[in-house]
ChimeraX commands (.cxc) that place a marker at each C-alpha (Angstrom):
marker #1 position 11.47,-16.48,-45.42 radius 0.5
marker #1 position 11.45,-15.10,-41.94 radius 0.5
marker #1 position 11.65,-16.64,-38.42 radius 0.5
marker #1 position 10.34,-14.70,-35.40 radius 0.5
marker #1 position 10.40,-15.17,-31.61 radius 0.5
marker #1 position 9.01,-13.42,-28.64 radius 0.5
marker #1 position 12.26,-13.50,-26.63 radius 0.5
marker #1 position 14.07,-10.66,-24.94 radius 0.5
marker #1 position 15.13,-9.00,-28.21 radius 0.5
marker #1 position 18.55,-7.62,-29.29 radius 0.5
marker #1 position 19.67,-4.03,-28.94 radius 0.5
marker #1 position 20.57,-2.31,-32.38 radius 0.5
marker #1 position 24.26,-1.92,-31.43 radius 0.5
marker #1 position 24.52,-5.77,-31.58 radius 0.5
marker #1 position 22.71,-6.51,-34.84 radius 0.5
marker #1 position 25.79,-6.64,-37.03 radius 0.5
marker #1 position 27.96,-8.40,-34.45 radius 0.5
marker #1 position 25.59,-11.33,-33.70 radius 0.5
marker #1 position 26.56,-12.76,-37.06 radius 0.5
marker #1 position 30.23,-12.91,-36.09 radius 0.5
marker #1 position 31.92,-16.18,-34.99 radius 0.5
marker #1 position 31.74,-16.72,-31.22 radius 0.5
marker #1 position 29.87,-13.30,-30.55 radius 0.5
marker #1 position 27.22,-13.42,-27.81 radius 0.5
marker #1 position 25.18,-10.45,-26.70 radius 0.5
marker #1 position 26.77,-9.47,-23.34 radius 0.5
marker #1 position 23.70,-9.50,-21.11 radius 0.5
marker #1 position 22.60,-12.95,-22.30 radius 0.5
marker #1 position 25.80,-14.82,-21.43 radius 0.5
marker #1 position 24.53,-15.91,-18.06 radius 0.5
marker #1 position 21.24,-17.23,-19.40 radius 0.5
marker #1 position 22.36,-19.45,-22.28 radius 0.5
marker #1 position 24.84,-22.26,-22.97 radius 0.5
marker #1 position 25.40,-21.36,-26.65 radius 0.5
marker #1 position 28.89,-20.78,-28.11 radius 0.5
marker #1 position 27.98,-18.01,-30.55 radius 0.5
marker #1 position 28.25,-20.14,-33.63 radius 0.5
marker #1 position 24.66,-20.62,-34.74 radius 0.5
marker #1 position 23.95,-17.38,-36.49 radius 0.5
marker #1 position 27.50,-17.31,-37.98 radius 0.5
marker #1 position 26.92,-20.71,-39.59 radius 0.5
marker #1 position 23.45,-19.79,-40.73 radius 0.5
marker #1 position 24.76,-16.50,-42.40 radius 0.5
marker #1 position 27.66,-18.39,-43.99 radius 0.5
marker #1 position 25.35,-20.96,-45.54 radius 0.5
marker #1 position 22.82,-18.28,-46.78 radius 0.5
marker #1 position 25.62,-16.23,-48.30 radius 0.5
marker #1 position 27.18,-19.18,-50.11 radius 0.5
marker #1 position 23.82,-19.59,-51.79 radius 0.5
marker #1 position 24.13,-15.91,-52.79 radius 0.5
marker #1 position 21.52,-14.72,-50.24 radius 0.5
marker #1 position 21.21,-12.40,-47.29 radius 0.5
marker #1 position 20.47,-12.98,-43.56 radius 0.5
marker #1 position 19.34,-10.01,-41.61 radius 0.5
marker #1 position 17.70,-9.25,-38.18 radius 0.5
marker #1 position 15.04,-6.91,-36.88 radius 0.5
marker #1 position 14.94,-6.70,-33.17 radius 0.5
marker #1 position 14.56,-4.47,-30.16 radius 0.5
marker #1 position 14.89,-5.16,-26.43 radius 0.5
marker #1 position 11.58,-6.38,-25.02 radius 0.5
marker #1 position 10.05,-6.98,-28.54 radius 0.5
marker #1 position 11.55,-10.27,-29.74 radius 0.5
marker #1 position 13.48,-10.78,-32.92 radius 0.5
marker #1 position 12.70,-11.48,-36.55 radius 0.5
marker #1 position 15.40,-13.05,-38.75 radius 0.5
marker #1 position 14.93,-12.72,-42.54 radius 0.5
marker #1 position 16.46,-15.01,-45.20 radius 0.5
marker #1 position 16.41,-13.80,-48.91 radius 0.5
marker #1 position 17.68,-16.14,-51.51 radius 0.5
marker #1 position 17.85,-15.57,-55.31 radius 0.5
marker #1 position 15.47,-17.54,-57.54 radius 0.5
marker #1 position 18.17,-18.75,-59.88 radius 0.5
marker link #1:1,2 radius 0.2
marker link #1:2,3 radius 0.2
marker link #1:3,4 radius 0.2
marker link #1:4,5 radius 0.2
marker link #1:5,6 radius 0.2
marker link #1:6,7 radius 0.2
marker link #1:7,8 radius 0.2
marker link #1:8,9 radius 0.2
marker link #1:9,10 radius 0.2
marker link #1:10,11 radius 0.2
marker link #1:11,12 radius 0.2
marker link #1:12,13 radius 0.2
marker link #1:13,14 radius 0.2
marker link #1:14,15 radius 0.2
marker link #1:15,16 radius 0.2
marker link #1:16,17 radius 0.2
marker link #1:17,18 radius 0.2
marker link #1:18,19 radius 0.2
marker link #1:19,20 radius 0.2
marker link #1:20,21 radius 0.2
marker link #1:21,22 radius 0.2
marker link #1:22,23 radius 0.2
marker link #1:23,24 radius 0.2
marker link #1:24,25 radius 0.2
marker link #1:25,26 radius 0.2
marker link #1:26,27 radius 0.2
marker link #1:27,28 radius 0.2
marker link #1:28,29 radius 0.2
marker link #1:29,30 radius 0.2
marker link #1:30,31 radius 0.2
marker link #1:31,32 radius 0.2
marker link #1:32,33 radius 0.2
marker link #1:33,34 radius 0.2
marker link #1:34,35 radius 0.2
marker link #1:35,36 radius 0.2
marker link #1:36,37 radius 0.2
marker link #1:37,38 radius 0.2
marker link #1:38,39 radius 0.2
marker link #1:39,40 radius 0.2
marker link #1:40,41 radius 0.2
marker link #1:41,42 radius 0.2
marker link #1:42,43 radius 0.2
marker link #1:43,44 radius 0.2
marker link #1:44,45 radius 0.2
marker link #1:45,46 radius 0.2
marker link #1:46,47 radius 0.2
marker link #1:47,48 radius 0.2
marker link #1:48,49 radius 0.2
marker link #1:49,50 radius 0.2
marker link #1:50,51 radius 0.2
marker link #1:51,52 radius 0.2
marker link #1:52,53 radius 0.2
marker link #1:53,54 radius 0.2
marker link #1:54,55 radius 0.2
marker link #1:55,56 radius 0.2
marker link #1:56,57 radius 0.2
marker link #1:57,58 radius 0.2
marker link #1:58,59 radius 0.2
marker link #1:59,60 radius 0.2
marker link #1:60,61 radius 0.2
marker link #1:61,62 radius 0.2
marker link #1:62,63 radius 0.2
marker link #1:63,64 radius 0.2
marker link #1:64,65 radius 0.2
marker link #1:65,66 radius 0.2
marker link #1:66,67 radius 0.2
marker link #1:67,68 radius 0.2
marker link #1:68,69 radius 0.2
marker link #1:69,70 radius 0.2
marker link #1:70,71 radius 0.2
marker link #1:71,72 radius 0.2
view
């Protein structure tokens, strides 16, 4: 399953860190009111089901988050 948006995108140097608890991409702090927990929680849930959560993104091109779960 994948989920895509047409937002500002995320630079490659932040791709691994966005899944850390309380991490927020530095240039987006002024725009949002999030706490940096959503992607951490999503990745934790997916991994507890033995799956993977990943991101494909670039500045100005939006983001696509991909969830892969095992069949059994």
